[in-house]
gemmi code that builds the backbone of each chain (N, CA, C; Angstrom):
import gemmi

chains = {
    "A": [
        ("LYS", (-34.294, -55.769, -110.061), (-34.909, -56.608, -111.025), (-33.659, -57.121, -111.715)),
        ("GLN", (-33.662, -58.468, -111.662), (-33.135, -59.435, -112.486), (-32.774, -59.231, -114.019)),
        ("GLU", (-31.665, -58.724, -114.760), (-31.439, -58.496, -116.007), (-30.694, -59.668, -116.649)),
        ("VAL", (-31.169, -60.437, -117.649), (-30.179, -61.165, -118.123), (-29.805, -61.109, -119.868)),
        ("THR", (-28.602, -61.180, -120.003), (-28.164, -60.765, -121.677), (-27.160, -62.013, -121.968)),
        ("GLN", (-27.799, -62.434, -123.018), (-26.707, -63.623, -123.765), (-26.241, -62.865, -124.879)),
        ("ILE", (-24.930, -63.601, -125.027), (-24.146, -63.201, -126.460), (-23.408, -64.274, -126.779)),
        ("PRO", (-23.512, -64.780, -128.121), (-24.104, -63.789, -129.002), (-25.743, -64.011, -129.404)),
        ("ALA", (-26.539, -63.511, -130.025), (-27.868, -63.773, -129.989), (-28.029, -64.858, -131.134)),
        ("ALA", (-27.460, -65.091, -132.055), (-27.141, -66.065, -133.072), (-25.797, -66.431, -133.410)),
        ("LEU", (-25.787, -67.772, -133.437), (-24.434, -68.377, -134.249), (-24.749, -69.381, -135.119)),
        ("SER", (-23.957, -69.533, -136.289), (-23.707, -70.295, -137.245), (-22.509, -71.128, -137.309)),
        ("VAL", (-22.357, -72.290, -137.075), (-20.887, -72.935, -137.183), (-21.292, -74.070, -137.877)),
        ("PRO", (-20.030, -74.508, -138.631), (-20.026, -75.935, -138.970), (-19.520, -76.835, -138.076)),
        ("GLU", (-20.191, -78.259, -138.513), (-20.103, -79.420, -137.418), (-18.642, -79.408, -136.702)),
        ("GLY", (-18.185, -79.716, -135.485), (-17.099, -79.995, -135.078), (-16.498, -78.885, -134.185)),
        ("GLU", (-16.988, -77.953, -134.524), (-16.195, -76.432, -133.866), (-16.854, -76.682, -132.099)),
        ("ASN", (-15.730, -76.152, -131.226), (-16.226, -75.772, -130.057), (-16.470, -74.534, -130.092)),
        ("LEU", (-17.770, -74.399, -129.168), (-18.324, -73.200, -129.262), (-18.539, -72.719, -127.667)),
        ("VAL", (-18.642, -71.017, -127.304), (-18.771, -70.687, -126.003), (-19.991, -69.889, -126.336)),
        ("LEU", (-20.812, -69.977, -125.294), (-22.077, -69.054, -125.466), (-21.699, -68.588, -123.818)),
        ("ASN", (-22.228, -67.086, -123.988), (-22.023, -66.125, -122.903), (-23.179, -65.587, -122.244)),
        ("CYS", (-23.373, -65.578, -120.852), (-24.631, -65.035, -120.292), (-24.448, -64.141, -119.305)),
        ("SER", (-24.550, -63.107, -119.043), (-24.461, -62.005, -118.032), (-25.725, -61.687, -117.112)),
        ("PHE", (-25.706, -61.555, -115.962), (-26.645, -61.108, -115.288), (-26.503, -59.994, -114.283)),
        ("THR", (-27.325, -59.141, -113.716), (-27.156, -57.973, -113.072), (-27.259, -58.253, -111.684)),
        ("ASP", (-27.866, -59.004, -110.899), (-27.976, -59.169, -109.258), (-27.287, -60.708, -109.427)),
        ("SER", (-26.050, -60.351, -108.747), (-25.073, -61.458, -108.517), (-25.660, -62.484, -107.058)),
        ("ALA", (-26.838, -61.816, -106.736), (-27.447, -62.691, -105.456), (-28.002, -63.734, -105.904)),
        ("ILE", (-27.798, -64.813, -106.544), (-28.366, -65.813, -107.121), (-28.290, -67.180, -106.266)),
        ("TYR", (-29.210, -68.037, -106.389), (-29.113, -69.455, -105.926), (-28.584, -70.588, -106.704)),
        ("ASN", (-29.154, -70.171, -107.896), (-28.496, -71.161, -108.758), (-28.766, -70.709, -110.298)),
        ("LEU", (-28.015, -71.340, -111.217), (-28.212, -70.772, -112.806), (-28.480, -72.076, -113.224)),
        ("GLN", (-29.476, -72.232, -114.378), (-29.729, -73.092, -115.233), (-29.167, -72.718, -116.654)),
        ("TRP", (-28.926, -73.764, -117.350), (-29.026, -73.473, -118.872), (-29.783, -74.586, -119.202)),
        ("PHE", (-30.605, -74.040, -120.310), (-31.942, -74.907, -120.887), (-31.427, -74.862, -122.488)),
        ("ARG", (-32.507, -75.746, -123.156), (-32.399, -75.905, -124.492), (-33.658, -75.638, -124.984)),
        ("GLN", (-33.986, -75.096, -126.101), (-35.228, -74.838, -126.434), (-35.021, -75.304, -127.952)),
        ("ASP", (-35.894, -76.251, -128.623), (-36.017, -76.619, -129.754), (-37.182, -75.968, -130.525)),
        ("PRO", (-37.298, -75.585, -131.651), (-38.309, -74.527, -132.391), (-39.798, -75.194, -131.842)),
        ("GLY", (-40.559, -74.438, -131.530), (-41.966, -74.626, -131.031), (-41.913, -75.884, -129.879)),
        ("LYS", (-41.128, -75.984, -129.296), (-41.133, -76.887, -128.330), (-41.002, -76.107, -126.928)),
        ("GLY", (-41.169, -77.227, -125.681), (-40.658, -76.687, -124.653), (-39.253, -76.769, -124.304)),
        ("LEU", (-39.157, -76.466, -122.983), (-37.549, -76.217, -122.413), (-36.970, -77.675, -121.888)),
        ("THR", (-35.541, -77.734, -122.219), (-35.023, -79.220, -121.755), (-33.803, -78.372, -120.845)),
        ("SER", (-33.774, -78.865, -119.356), (-32.713, -78.508, -118.473), (-31.599, -79.337, -119.019)),
        ("LEU", (-30.579, -78.371, -119.057), (-29.098, -78.952, -119.337), (-28.017, -79.250, -118.377)),
        ("LEU", (-28.228, -78.145, -117.540), (-27.274, -77.984, -116.606), (-27.640, -77.085, -115.329)),
        ("LEU", (-27.545, -77.087, -114.306), (-27.871, -76.588, -112.996), (-26.712, -76.454, -112.271)),
        ("ILE", (-26.205, -75.174, -112.023), (-25.117, -75.041, -111.293), (-25.617, -74.047, -110.151)),
        ("GLN", (-25.423, -74.882, -108.700), (-25.693, -74.134, -107.455), (-24.653, -72.915, -107.569)),
        ("SER", (-24.927, -72.104, -106.583), (-24.532, -70.775, -106.582), (-22.954, -70.837, -105.880)),
        ("SER", (-22.746, -72.387, -105.040), (-21.526, -72.670, -104.493), (-20.699, -73.093, -105.484)),
        ("GLN", (-21.027, -73.430, -106.459), (-20.435, -74.315, -107.689), (-19.815, -73.358, -108.569)),
        ("ARG", (-18.461, -73.724, -109.275), (-17.806, -73.291, -110.201), (-18.487, -73.695, -111.637)),
        ("GLU", (-18.658, -74.852, -111.621), (-18.896, -75.640, -112.925), (-19.711, -76.569, -112.617)),
        ("GLN", (-20.147, -77.083, -113.743), (-21.005, -78.434, -114.111), (-20.806, -79.090, -115.381)),
        ("THR", (-20.431, -80.157, -115.735), (-20.448, -80.851, -116.897), (-21.308, -81.974, -116.991)),
        ("SER", (-21.892, -81.987, -118.451), (-22.908, -83.057, -118.757), (-22.203, -83.339, -120.379)),
        ("GLY", (-21.691, -84.555, -120.140), (-21.109, -85.053, -121.794), (-20.000, -84.151, -122.557)),
        ("ARG", (-20.594, -83.550, -123.483), (-19.987, -82.549, -124.264), (-20.131, -80.868, -123.830)),
        ("LEU", (-20.928, -80.843, -122.673), (-21.434, -79.513, -122.228), (-20.726, -79.314, -121.023)),
        ("ASN", (-20.298, -77.917, -120.632), (-19.591, -77.707, -119.566), (-20.176, -76.489, -119.398)),
        ("ALA", (-20.428, -75.947, -118.084), (-21.009, -74.935, -117.853), (-20.029, -74.188, -116.551)),
        ("SER", (-19.941, -73.093, -116.606), (-19.170, -72.197, -115.679), (-19.788, -71.032, -114.875)),
        ("LEU", (-19.678, -70.943, -113.653), (-20.307, -69.824, -113.153), (-19.441, -68.802, -112.462)),
        ("ASP", (-19.203, -67.604, -112.761), (-18.672, -66.552, -111.711), (-19.857, -65.485, -111.268)),
        ("LYS", (-20.272, -65.987, -110.047), (-21.283, -64.897, -109.412), (-20.761, -63.739, -109.268)),
        ("SER", (-19.720, -63.846, -108.714), (-19.145, -62.185, -108.296), (-19.416, -61.258, -109.362)),
        ("SER", (-19.095, -61.784, -110.750), (-19.004, -60.759, -111.819), (-20.156, -61.025, -112.486)),
        ("GLY", (-21.172, -61.881, -112.374), (-22.547, -62.082, -112.904), (-22.452, -62.551, -114.290)),
        ("ARG", (-21.508, -63.830, -114.212), (-21.319, -64.404, -115.805), (-21.282, -65.565, -115.423)),
        ("SER", (-21.728, -66.114, -116.689), (-21.866, -67.731, -117.181), (-21.491, -68.155, -118.314)),
        ("THR", (-20.895, -69.365, -118.574), (-20.463, -69.702, -119.641), (-20.752, -70.892, -120.161)),
        ("LEU", (-21.779, -71.411, -121.331), (-21.724, -72.651, -121.677), (-20.705, -72.781, -122.632)),
        ("TYR", (-20.110, -74.235, -122.624), (-19.190, -74.508, -123.639), (-19.653, -75.936, -124.104)),
        ("ILE", (-19.631, -75.872, -125.526), (-20.049, -77.074, -126.136), (-19.014, -77.558, -126.975)),
        ("ALA", (-18.319, -78.669, -126.701), (-17.528, -79.190, -127.251), (-17.778, -79.850, -128.788)),
        ("ALA", (-17.120, -79.960, -129.525), (-17.308, -81.153, -130.884), (-18.779, -81.054, -131.276)),
        ("SER", (-18.941, -79.551, -131.705), (-20.515, -79.591, -132.042), (-21.067, -80.523, -133.015)),
        ("GLN", (-22.301, -81.005, -132.977), (-23.012, -81.522, -134.012), (-24.418, -80.831, -134.348)),
        ("PRO", (-24.794, -81.258, -135.500), (-25.988, -80.626, -136.275), (-27.252, -80.608, -135.025)),
        ("GLY", (-27.168, -81.724, -134.352), (-28.483, -81.951, -133.192), (-28.247, -80.988, -132.143)),
        ("ASP", (-27.221, -80.290, -132.311), (-27.058, -79.220, -131.058), (-28.064, -77.991, -131.403)),
        ("SER", (-28.207, -78.104, -132.799), (-29.110, -76.858, -133.278), (-30.414, -76.570, -132.629)),
        ("ALA", (-29.995, -75.455, -131.872), (-31.488, -75.098, -130.888), (-31.010, -73.553, -130.204)),
        ("THR", (-32.085, -73.276, -129.631), (-31.927, -72.292, -128.782), (-31.655, -72.263, -127.683)),
        ("TYR", (-30.281, -71.785, -127.045), (-29.795, -72.105, -125.573), (-30.230, -70.834, -124.465)),
        ("LEU", (-30.807, -70.926, -123.348), (-31.457, -70.147, -122.650), (-30.815, -70.104, -121.499)),
        ("CYS", (-30.460, -68.931, -120.977), (-29.822, -69.019, -119.685), (-30.677, -68.526, -118.473)),
        ("ALA", (-30.656, -68.877, -117.311), (-31.729, -68.415, -116.492), (-31.274, -68.658, -114.828)),
        ("PRO", (-30.744, -67.436, -114.261), (-30.251, -67.433, -112.940), (-31.631, -67.339, -111.980)),
        ("ALA", (-31.437, -67.883, -111.074), (-32.686, -67.870, -109.905), (-32.009, -67.147, -108.815)),
        ("SER", (-32.911, -65.886, -108.466), (-32.741, -65.162, -107.322), (-33.968, -64.829, -106.671)),
        ("GLY", (-33.623, -63.950, -105.635), (-35.041, -63.698, -104.778), (-35.451, -64.655, -104.167)),
        ("GLY", (-36.489, -64.471, -103.153), (-36.716, -65.338, -102.077), (-37.435, -66.947, -102.811)),
        ("SER", (-37.920, -66.888, -103.760), (-38.897, -67.961, -104.190), (-37.587, -68.638, -105.265)),
        ("TYR", (-36.636, -68.347, -105.644), (-35.812, -69.155, -106.411), (-36.343, -69.255, -107.940)),
        ("ILE", (-37.330, -68.365, -108.449), (-37.656, -68.429, -109.572), (-36.754, -67.718, -110.825)),
        ("PRO", (-36.532, -68.682, -111.978), (-35.421, -68.470, -112.796), (-35.998, -66.978, -113.630)),
        ("THR", (-34.970, -66.133, -114.048), (-35.188, -65.167, -115.013), (-34.425, -65.537, -116.216)),
        ("PHE", (-35.268, -65.684, -117.322), (-34.788, -66.214, -118.549), (-34.112, -64.881, -119.326)),
        ("GLY", (-33.002, -65.160, -120.359), (-32.277, -64.391, -121.338), (-32.790, -64.496, -122.312)),
        ("ARG", (-32.617, -63.767, -123.613), (-33.125, -64.173, -124.854), (-32.869, -65.111, -125.628)),
        ("GLY", (-31.861, -65.866, -125.176), (-31.242, -66.878, -125.463), (-30.190, -66.797, -126.804)),
        ("THR", (-29.666, -67.831, -127.084), (-28.385, -67.818, -128.280), (-29.011, -68.865, -129.064)),
        ("SER", (-29.378, -68.316, -130.452), (-30.217, -69.335, -131.459), (-28.743, -70.143, -132.068)),
        ("LEU", (-28.569, -71.431, -131.852), (-27.411, -71.800, -132.530), (-27.682, -73.009, -133.815)),
        ("ILE", (-26.810, -72.565, -134.857), (-27.274, -73.512, -135.977), (-25.776, -74.124, -136.088)),
        ("VAL", (-26.045, -75.378, -136.241), (-24.559, -76.209, -136.580), (-25.127, -76.828, -137.810)),
        ("HIS", (-24.393, -76.604, -138.909), (-24.180, -77.107, -140.084), (-23.266, -78.407, -140.553)),
        ("PRO", (-23.615, -79.240, -141.168), (-22.961, -80.419, -141.427), (-21.663, -80.125, -142.361)),
    ],
    "B": [
        ("GLU", (-39.574, -92.409, -120.292), (-39.191, -91.501, -119.122), (-40.361, -90.592, -118.848)),
        ("PRO", (-40.803, -90.234, -117.569), (-42.036, -89.654, -117.450), (-41.492, -88.219, -117.935)),
        ("GLU", (-42.786, -87.509, -118.366), (-42.879, -86.207, -118.948), (-44.105, -85.359, -118.460)),
        ("VAL", (-43.886, -84.134, -118.701), (-45.049, -83.083, -118.394), (-45.902, -83.275, -119.759)),
        ("THR", (-47.110, -83.375, -119.409), (-48.038, -83.365, -120.877), (-48.820, -81.862, -120.924)),
        ("GLN", (-49.525, -81.567, -121.816), (-49.974, -80.261, -122.111), (-51.121, -80.352, -122.990)),
        ("THR", (-52.488, -79.856, -122.659), (-53.593, -79.775, -123.754), (-54.246, -78.699, -123.547)),
        ("PRO", (-54.708, -77.890, -124.876), (-54.718, -78.383, -126.109), (-52.833, -78.092, -126.518)),
        ("SER", (-52.535, -78.549, -127.635), (-51.314, -77.916, -128.317), (-51.591, -76.352, -128.853)),
        ("HIS", (-52.580, -76.126, -129.529), (-52.888, -75.116, -129.829), (-54.460, -74.604, -129.583)),
        ("GLN", (-54.473, -73.333, -129.320), (-55.963, -72.676, -129.124), (-55.951, -71.510, -129.750)),
        ("VAL", (-56.954, -71.245, -130.388), (-57.821, -70.087, -131.111), (-58.761, -69.786, -130.297)),
        ("THR", (-58.931, -68.289, -129.764), (-60.226, -68.111, -129.361), (-60.381, -66.368, -129.561)),
        ("GLN", (-61.501, -65.952, -129.331), (-62.059, -64.585, -129.306), (-61.725, -63.791, -128.113)),
        ("MET", (-61.046, -62.761, -128.475), (-61.424, -61.456, -127.200), (-62.154, -61.790, -126.454)),
        ("GLY", (-61.981, -61.665, -124.990), (-63.099, -61.690, -124.130), (-63.478, -63.089, -123.570)),
        ("GLN", (-63.000, -63.824, -124.532), (-63.458, -65.199, -124.007), (-62.535, -66.211, -122.833)),
        ("GLU", (-62.998, -67.220, -122.258), (-62.536, -67.649, -121.120), (-61.891, -69.040, -121.935)),
        ("VAL", (-60.321, -69.100, -121.280), (-59.988, -70.285, -122.054), (-59.062, -71.007, -120.658)),
        ("ILE", (-58.868, -72.119, -120.415), (-58.425, -73.198, -119.488), (-57.245, -74.006, -120.034)),
        ("LEU", (-56.266, -73.742, -119.946), (-55.206, -74.726, -120.229), (-54.791, -75.972, -119.294)),
        ("ARG", (-54.539, -76.937, -119.834), (-54.508, -77.820, -118.854), (-53.299, -78.722, -118.869)),
        ("CYS", (-52.590, -78.950, -117.826), (-51.190, -79.834, -117.636), (-51.427, -80.848, -116.666)),
        ("VAL", (-50.456, -82.138, -117.184), (-50.625, -83.050, -116.063), (-48.677, -83.222, -115.842)),
        ("PRO", (-48.577, -82.737, -114.460), (-47.277, -82.836, -114.254), (-46.801, -84.176, -113.963)),
        ("ILE", (-45.372, -84.407, -113.855), (-44.925, -85.766, -113.725), (-45.624, -86.184, -111.965)),
        ("SER", (-46.080, -87.362, -112.272), (-46.648, -87.899, -111.082), (-46.350, -87.637, -109.687)),
        ("ASN", (-45.007, -87.678, -109.289), (-44.570, -87.578, -108.049), (-43.846, -86.138, -107.954)),
        ("HIS", (-44.116, -85.217, -108.633), (-43.773, -84.042, -108.412), (-44.831, -83.276, -107.483)),
        ("LEU", (-44.241, -82.401, -106.682), (-44.816, -81.617, -105.776), (-45.185, -80.071, -106.092)),
        ("TYR", (-44.248, -79.624, -107.005), (-44.128, -78.080, -107.339), (-44.266, -77.860, -108.689)),
        ("PHE", (-45.447, -76.838, -108.975), (-46.013, -76.653, -110.581), (-45.895, -75.290, -110.656)),
        ("TYR", (-45.797, -74.934, -112.024), (-45.145, -73.737, -112.335), (-46.064, -73.349, -113.786)),
        ("TRP", (-46.475, -72.106, -114.004), (-47.108, -71.717, -115.264), (-45.952, -70.594, -115.910)),
        ("TYR", (-45.548, -70.753, -117.151), (-44.372, -69.686, -117.834), (-45.162, -69.447, -119.047)),
        ("ARG", (-44.786, -68.321, -119.552), (-45.465, -67.964, -121.120), (-44.072, -67.010, -121.691)),
        ("GLN", (-44.497, -67.154, -123.329), (-43.522, -66.713, -123.837), (-43.879, -65.990, -125.105)),
        ("ILE", (-44.139, -65.184, -125.068), (-44.965, -64.363, -126.435), (-43.743, -64.421, -127.602)),
        ("LEU", (-44.148, -64.401, -128.760), (-43.412, -64.670, -129.763), (-42.559, -63.996, -129.936)),
        ("GLY", (-41.090, -64.483, -130.004), (-39.985, -63.481, -130.248), (-39.391, -63.166, -128.778)),
        ("GLN", (-40.033, -63.379, -127.855), (-39.809, -62.299, -126.545), (-39.341, -63.831, -125.620)),
        ("LYS", (-38.789, -63.348, -124.276), (-38.209, -64.120, -123.328), (-39.383, -65.224, -122.701)),
        ("VAL", (-38.878, -65.931, -122.209), (-39.633, -66.779, -121.122), (-39.836, -66.362, -119.931)),
        ("GLU", (-41.025, -66.113, -119.610), (-41.461, -64.980, -118.049), (-42.259, -66.011, -117.321)),
        ("PHE", (-41.842, -65.752, -116.058), (-42.747, -66.535, -114.884), (-43.671, -66.305, -114.367)),
        ("LEU", (-45.055, -66.825, -114.647), (-46.475, -66.701, -114.293), (-46.738, -66.505, -112.606)),
        ("VAL", (-46.597, -68.122, -112.379), (-47.096, -68.616, -110.793), (-46.055, -69.871, -110.754)),
        ("SER", (-46.060, -69.814, -109.393), (-45.599, -71.240, -108.962), (-46.986, -71.826, -107.812)),
        ("PHE", (-46.843, -73.043, -107.773), (-48.116, -73.535, -106.928), (-47.598, -74.983, -106.248)),
        ("TYR", (-47.858, -74.633, -104.833), (-47.253, -76.181, -103.987), (-48.184, -76.172, -102.956)),
        ("ASN", (-48.499, -77.472, -102.489), (-49.264, -77.678, -101.412), (-51.112, -77.052, -101.839)),
        ("ASN", (-51.199, -77.241, -103.010), (-52.828, -76.517, -102.962), (-52.581, -74.992, -103.024)),
        ("GLU", (-51.814, -74.348, -102.993), (-51.789, -72.700, -103.263), (-50.965, -72.323, -103.862)),
        ("ILE", (-50.803, -70.888, -104.041), (-50.061, -69.990, -105.080), (-48.818, -69.967, -103.896)),
        ("SER", (-47.534, -70.044, -104.357), (-46.469, -69.513, -103.398), (-45.934, -68.496, -104.206)),
        ("GLU", (-46.061, -68.309, -105.337), (-45.224, -67.011, -105.897), (-45.778, -66.733, -107.071)),
        ("LYS", (-46.309, -65.447, -107.561), (-46.746, -64.966, -108.774), (-46.160, -63.655, -109.102)),
        ("SER", (-46.068, -63.374, -110.744), (-45.261, -62.164, -111.073), (-46.528, -61.119, -111.342)),
        ("GLU", (-45.895, -60.138, -111.757), (-46.850, -58.738, -112.193), (-47.775, -59.492, -113.278)),
        ("ILE", (-47.601, -60.100, -113.897), (-48.163, -60.444, -115.173), (-49.356, -61.230, -114.895)),
        ("PHE", (-49.328, -62.152, -113.665), (-50.738, -62.931, -113.061), (-51.291, -61.899, -112.343)),
        ("ASP", (-52.497, -61.378, -112.966), (-53.297, -60.467, -112.605), (-54.722, -60.858, -112.121)),
        ("ASP", (-55.762, -60.648, -112.011), (-56.947, -61.163, -111.637), (-57.538, -61.745, -112.877)),
        ("GLN", (-57.174, -61.559, -114.227), (-57.736, -62.502, -114.952), (-56.950, -63.989, -115.035)),
        ("PHE", (-56.233, -64.273, -114.066), (-55.506, -65.601, -114.110), (-55.677, -66.137, -113.147)),
        ("SER", (-55.940, -67.520, -112.920), (-56.086, -68.337, -112.061), (-55.673, -69.794, -111.865)),
        ("VAL", (-55.108, -70.317, -111.259), (-54.647, -71.754, -111.225), (-55.438, -72.371, -110.500)),
        ("GLU", (-55.227, -74.048, -110.816), (-56.248, -74.947, -109.974), (-55.569, -76.322, -110.125)),
        ("ARG", (-55.696, -77.191, -108.890), (-55.407, -78.585, -109.180), (-56.652, -79.176, -109.173)),
        ("PRO", (-57.378, -79.490, -109.557), (-58.935, -79.970, -109.425), (-58.806, -81.227, -109.111)),
        ("ASP", (-57.814, -82.080, -109.213), (-57.570, -83.376, -108.820), (-56.048, -83.780, -108.592)),
        ("GLY", (-55.897, -85.381, -108.628), (-54.538, -85.572, -108.342), (-53.531, -85.572, -109.350)),
        ("SER", (-53.948, -85.139, -110.470), (-52.961, -84.910, -111.739), (-53.057, -83.842, -112.450)),
        ("ASN", (-54.217, -83.436, -112.420), (-54.167, -82.036, -113.502), (-53.830, -80.769, -112.632)),
        ("PHE", (-53.118, -79.710, -113.690), (-52.897, -78.517, -112.885), (-53.297, -77.322, -114.173)),
        ("THR", (-54.301, -76.765, -114.052), (-54.992, -75.727, -114.949), (-54.742, -74.355, -114.790)),
        ("LEU", (-54.424, -73.768, -116.133), (-54.491, -72.151, -115.848), (-55.586, -71.660, -116.497)),
        ("LYS", (-56.379, -70.759, -115.886), (-57.582, -70.007, -116.592), (-57.435, -68.786, -116.812)),
        ("ILE", (-57.547, -68.329, -118.069), (-57.510, -66.742, -118.343), (-58.820, -66.550, -118.852)),
        ("ARG", (-59.473, -65.750, -117.579), (-60.658, -65.134, -117.420), (-61.521, -64.704, -118.808)),
        ("SER", (-60.816, -63.565, -119.070), (-61.266, -62.885, -120.278), (-60.011, -62.304, -121.090)),
        ("THR", (-60.066, -63.047, -122.084), (-58.487, -63.088, -123.048), (-58.483, -61.975, -123.769)),
        ("LYS", (-57.368, -61.439, -123.792), (-56.961, -60.050, -124.495), (-56.102, -60.412, -125.312)),
        ("LEU", (-55.820, -59.308, -126.530), (-55.022, -59.636, -127.720), (-53.330, -60.082, -127.249)),
        ("GLU", (-53.207, -59.337, -126.385), (-51.791, -59.416, -125.691), (-51.770, -60.886, -124.710)),
        ("ASP", (-52.440, -61.640, -124.556), (-52.309, -63.031, -124.199), (-51.897, -64.034, -125.088)),
        ("SER", (-51.919, -63.681, -126.367), (-51.681, -64.660, -127.186), (-50.080, -64.915, -126.925)),
        ("ALA", (-49.712, -66.268, -126.946), (-48.462, -66.428, -126.520), (-48.263, -67.860, -126.377)),
        ("MET", (-47.332, -68.367, -126.244), (-46.898, -70.033, -125.714), (-47.093, -70.149, -124.358)),
        ("TYR", (-47.627, -70.865, -123.834), (-47.678, -71.212, -122.345), (-46.981, -72.760, -122.066)),
        ("PHE", (-46.059, -72.705, -121.017), (-45.537, -73.751, -120.627), (-45.743, -73.877, -119.045)),
        ("CYS", (-46.068, -75.198, -118.779), (-46.411, -75.469, -117.616), (-44.981, -76.452, -117.333)),
        ("ALA", (-44.641, -76.343, -116.054), (-43.405, -77.050, -115.692), (-43.635, -77.777, -114.226)),
        ("SER", (-42.949, -78.750, -113.651), (-42.702, -79.260, -112.658), (-41.725, -79.807, -111.943)),
        ("SER", (-41.540, -79.852, -110.948), (-40.283, -80.284, -109.990), (-40.767, -81.234, -108.665)),
        ("ASP", (-40.033, -82.166, -108.335), (-40.095, -82.932, -107.111), (-39.567, -82.069, -105.817)),
        ("MET", (-38.785, -81.273, -106.185), (-38.379, -80.559, -104.879), (-38.186, -79.041, -105.176)),
        ("ASP", (-37.969, -78.396, -104.083), (-37.682, -76.964, -104.416), (-37.043, -76.763, -105.454)),
        ("ILE", (-37.154, -75.641, -106.246), (-36.079, -75.388, -107.542), (-34.893, -74.855, -107.457)),
        ("SER", (-34.532, -74.742, -105.735), (-33.338, -74.088, -105.689), (-32.505, -75.318, -105.631)),
        ("GLN", (-33.296, -76.335, -105.406), (-32.450, -77.663, -105.536), (-32.420, -78.628, -106.689)),
        ("GLU", (-33.562, -78.162, -107.414), (-33.736, -79.186, -108.352), (-34.107, -78.425, -109.339)),
        ("THR", (-33.849, -79.175, -110.602), (-34.331, -78.517, -112.266), (-35.675, -78.516, -112.344)),
        ("GLN", (-36.388, -77.860, -113.002), (-37.838, -78.513, -113.232), (-38.149, -78.914, -114.897)),
        ("TYR", (-38.877, -79.489, -114.760), (-39.229, -80.168, -116.145), (-40.506, -79.625, -116.967)),
        ("PHE", (-39.840, -79.232, -118.453), (-41.055, -78.197, -118.973), (-42.285, -79.291, -120.060)),
        ("GLY", (-43.595, -78.981, -119.784), (-44.158, -79.411, -121.132), (-43.837, -78.667, -122.411)),
        ("PRO", (-44.492, -79.426, -123.379), (-44.295, -78.944, -124.767), (-44.959, -77.369, -125.163)),
        ("GLY", (-45.916, -76.954, -124.072), (-46.361, -76.053, -124.493), (-47.875, -76.108, -125.129)),
        ("THR", (-48.576, -74.788, -124.836), (-49.810, -74.631, -125.558), (-49.751, -73.362, -126.415)),
        ("ARG", (-49.822, -73.029, -127.374), (-49.878, -72.083, -127.949), (-51.394, -71.531, -128.220)),
        ("LEU", (-51.561, -70.169, -127.625), (-52.799, -69.595, -127.427), (-52.728, -68.503, -128.552)),
        ("LEU", (-53.933, -68.152, -129.242), (-53.959, -67.207, -130.117), (-55.090, -66.781, -130.037)),
        ("VAL", (-55.026, -64.947, -129.490), (-56.526, -64.396, -129.343), (-56.530, -63.635, -130.446)),
        ("LEU", (-58.007, -63.850, -130.984), (-58.588, -63.128, -132.045), (-59.140, -61.719, -131.501)),
    ],
}
model = gemmi.Model(1)
for chain_id, residues in chains.items():
    chain = gemmi.Chain(chain_id)
    for i, (resn, *xyz) in enumerate(residues, 1):
        res = gemmi.Residue()
        res.name, res.seqid = resn, gemmi.SeqId(i, " ")
        for name, pos in zip(("N", "CA", "C"), xyz):
            atom = gemmi.Atom()
            atom.name, atom.element = name, gemmi.Element(name[0])
            atom.pos, atom.b_iso = gemmi.Position(*pos), 0.0
            res.add_atom(atom)
        chain.add_residue(res)
    model.add_chain(chain)
structure = gemmi.Structure()
structure.add_model(model)
structure.setup_entities()
């Protein structure tokens, strides 16, 4: 059974800092891995999807890397802004049905 | 931009009552999903639905749960006899391709409270 761990659980930083959010997973036989953002009381928004054959994906100030063999992914946020404040969820998809397994998330606060 | 919508946003019910949570997926999507998130816990997969049938379900999705696509637009989750532990946020999601290739789009959720 896939287990997903995200470190740190919470992070509070001043605006402008570059951030690294870590995700590890136990079953490296994944098809893809997604990073989601969840705002309080809201649904999930997909940020990046990395296929198992890829090493990284970039979207604006976000860059996600994947090391499938070691069961790790990293989300890098450049020049953080207060609007980046949210919970970030890592979700690798494994098994025959490609259903994602979610971590508990990293709760990020970026203060002005 | 098209989005997934869910109704109601909040529902309070008594233990043992039936509830139906409703979702309107993005119109051209073919794959539909329900997830739940108990307060303070991880998001958990419940069920996926494609071509008018369940394609995958988790251990959580027992006989008390059912899903239906009653018409061309709605996708519903029914809980027949609610239990206290069913209190959670329920998210609907949809995608236009298999999620090995394409991300899912999530609705804002329905917060269910069972008393």
